C-alpha positions as CSV (number, residue, x, y, z in Angstrom):
1,M,163.4,102.3,75.2
2,R,163.7,105.9,74.2
3,A,167.3,107.3,74.3
4,A,167.7,110.1,76.9
5,Q,168.4,113.4,75.3
6,L,170.2,116.3,76.9
7,A,168.6,119.7,76.9
8,P,170.9,122.4,75.5
9,H,171.4,124.4,78.8
10,R,175.2,124.4,78.1
11,T,177.4,123.5,75.2
12,T,179.7,120.5,75.3
13,D,182.7,122.8,75.9
14,E,180.9,124.5,78.8
15,L,180.0,121.2,80.3
16,E,183.7,120.1,80.1
17,Q,184.8,123.3,81.7
18,A,182.3,122.8,84.5
19,Y,183.5,119.2,85.0
20,R,187.1,120.3,85.2
21,A,186.4,123.2,87.5
22,A,184.2,121.4,90.0
23,T,185.7,121.1,93.4
24,R,183.1,118.8,95.1
25,P,183.5,115.1,94.1
26,V,179.7,114.5,93.7
27,E,179.2,117.6,91.5
28,R,182.3,116.7,89.5
29,S,181.0,113.2,88.7
30,R,177.6,114.7,87.7
31,W,179.2,117.2,85.4
32,Q,181.3,114.4,83.9
33,L,178.2,112.4,83.1
34,L,176.5,115.3,81.4
35,W,179.7,116.2,79.5
36,L,180.1,112.6,78.2
37,K,176.4,112.5,77.4
38,S,176.7,115.7,75.4
39,K,179.5,114.1,73.4
40,G,177.0,111.4,72.3
41,K,177.8,108.6,74.7
42,T,175.0,106.1,75.4
43,I,173.7,105.2,78.9
44,P,175.5,101.8,78.9
45,E,178.7,103.6,77.9
46,L,178.2,106.1,80.7
47,M,177.6,103.3,83.1
48,D,180.9,101.7,82.1
49,A,182.8,105.0,82.3
50,T,181.5,106.2,85.6
51,G,180.2,103.2,87.6
52,Y,176.8,104.8,88.1
53,S,173.6,102.8,87.5
54,R,171.1,103.4,84.7
55,T,168.6,104.8,87.1
56,T,171.0,107.4,88.6
57,I,172.1,108.5,85.1
58,S,168.6,108.8,83.9
59,V,167.4,110.7,86.9
60,L,170.4,113.1,86.6
61,I,169.7,113.8,82.9
62,S,166.0,114.3,83.6
63,Q,166.7,116.7,86.5
64,Y,169.2,118.6,84.4
65,N,166.7,118.9,81.5
66,K,164.1,120.3,83.9
67,H,166.2,122.5,86.2
68,G,169.4,123.2,84.3
69,P,172.8,123.5,86.0
70,E,171.1,123.8,89.5
71,A,170.3,120.1,89.3
72,V,174.0,119.3,89.4
73,R,174.6,121.0,92.7
74,D,175.2,118.7,95.7
75,K,172.4,119.8,98.1
76,R,173.6,117.8,101.0
77,Q,175.6,120.8,102.2
78,D,172.3,122.6,102.9
79,N,171.4,120.0,105.6
80,R,172.8,121.9,108.5
81,A,170.6,122.9,111.4
82,N,171.2,125.9,113.7
83,T,172.9,125.0,116.9
84,A,170.8,124.9,120.1
85,L,173.1,127.4,121.9
86,T,174.2,130.8,120.6
87,L,177.9,131.7,120.6
88,D,177.5,133.7,123.8
89,Q,175.8,130.8,125.5
90,Q,178.5,128.4,124.3
91,T,181.1,130.7,125.7
92,Q,179.3,130.8,129.0
93,L,179.0,127.0,129.0
94,S,182.7,126.7,128.2
95,Q,183.5,128.9,131.3
96,A,181.2,126.8,133.4
97,L,182.9,123.6,132.3
98,M,186.2,124.9,133.6
99,N,184.8,124.8,137.2
100,T,183.2,122.0,139.3
101,P,179.6,121.4,138.4
102,P,177.1,123.1,140.8
103,M,175.8,119.6,141.8
104,G,179.3,118.4,142.6
105,G,181.4,115.6,141.0
106,V,182.6,115.8,137.5
107,W,180.8,117.1,134.4
108,T,178.8,114.5,132.6
109,S,176.4,114.7,129.6
110,G,173.5,114.7,132.0
111,K,174.9,117.5,134.1
112,V,175.6,119.6,131.1
113,Q,172.0,118.9,129.9
114,A,170.7,120.0,133.3
115,Y,173.0,123.1,133.4
116,V,171.8,124.2,129.9
117,Q,168.2,123.7,131.0
118,E,168.6,125.7,134.2
119,E,170.8,128.5,132.8
120,F,169.3,129.1,129.3
121,G,165.9,127.3,129.5
122,I,166.8,125.1,126.5
123,E,166.3,121.4,126.5
124,I,169.0,119.4,124.8
125,T,169.6,115.7,124.5
126,P,172.5,113.8,126.2
127,P,174.2,113.3,122.7
128,C,173.8,117.0,122.1
129,A,175.4,117.8,125.4
130,W,178.3,115.4,124.6
131,G,178.6,117.3,121.2
132,Y,179.1,120.5,123.1
133,F,181.8,118.9,125.2
134,K,183.7,118.0,122.1
135,R,183.0,121.2,120.2
136,L,184.3,123.3,123.2
137,G,187.4,121.2,123.5
138,F,186.5,119.1,126.6
139,S,185.9,115.4,127.1
140,V,183.5,113.6,129.3
141,Q,185.2,112.7,132.6
142,M,184.4,109.7,134.7
143,P,185.7,108.9,138.1
144,R,187.9,105.8,138.3
145,P,185.8,102.8,139.2
146,R,186.1,101.3,142.7
147,H,185.4,97.7,143.6
148,H,182.3,97.5,145.9
149,R,184.4,95.5,148.4
150,A,187.4,97.7,148.3
151,A,189.1,98.5,151.6
152,S,188.8,102.0,153.0
153,P,191.9,104.2,153.0
154,E,192.5,103.6,156.7
155,V,192.5,99.8,156.2
156,Q,194.9,100.2,153.3
157,D,197.2,102.3,155.4
158,A,197.1,99.7,158.2
159,F,197.9,97.0,155.7
160,K,200.9,98.9,154.3
161,K,202.2,99.6,157.8
162,S,201.9,95.9,158.7
163,R,203.8,94.9,155.5
164,R,206.8,97.2,156.1
165,G,208.3,94.8,158.7
166,A,207.4,91.7,156.8
167,A,210.8,91.4,155.1
168,D,212.4,90.9,158.5
169,R,210.3,87.8,159.2
170,P,211.6,84.4,158.5
171,G,210.3,82.8,155.2
172,S,209.2,86.2,153.7
173,V,210.4,87.4,150.3
174,P,211.6,91.0,150.0
175,A,209.5,93.1,147.7
176,S,212.6,93.7,145.4
177,A,213.1,90.0,144.8
178,G,210.3,89.8,142.2
179,T,208.2,86.7,141.6
180,P,209.7,83.6,143.0
181,V,210.5,80.8,140.6
182,R,208.7,77.6,141.4
183,P,210.3,74.2,140.8
184,G,208.9,72.2,138.3
């Protein structure tokens, strides 16, 4: 197997300076690999020193030889897409979220999605709508669940009224007495 050679884009001292000056961890590791390689380290020695695989090291050296220092840059930071809503639209959405939704109830991802479609003519997904909730400082609200057989407020009031006089009846335990102790 042919030993990988490093193209002379930078001197050993310049590679060391780039390694020490790098602020991003991925780029720092790449500069370290190139600096150590320029000092004459072999790929197995680089693998031991950095924990990177032979393939990763070989690909980095190959890319550096072809493209120079640009090959070291971490390109993941370029993976950002534009937002679906402009800043003005986000401000308008934030103001709308302060009020009750036009269709009533509480704001949900689906209602934000419908609002954005109606107001701006932009289709967004429910996860995107949820992202706007979070980005604008809101959280998705959900009404407290009710049991399907729960009593109506009138029936609950009647029950409470009937229990008020229960402490006066023989055999009843006052509410302040706590849980009775059962014999053993």
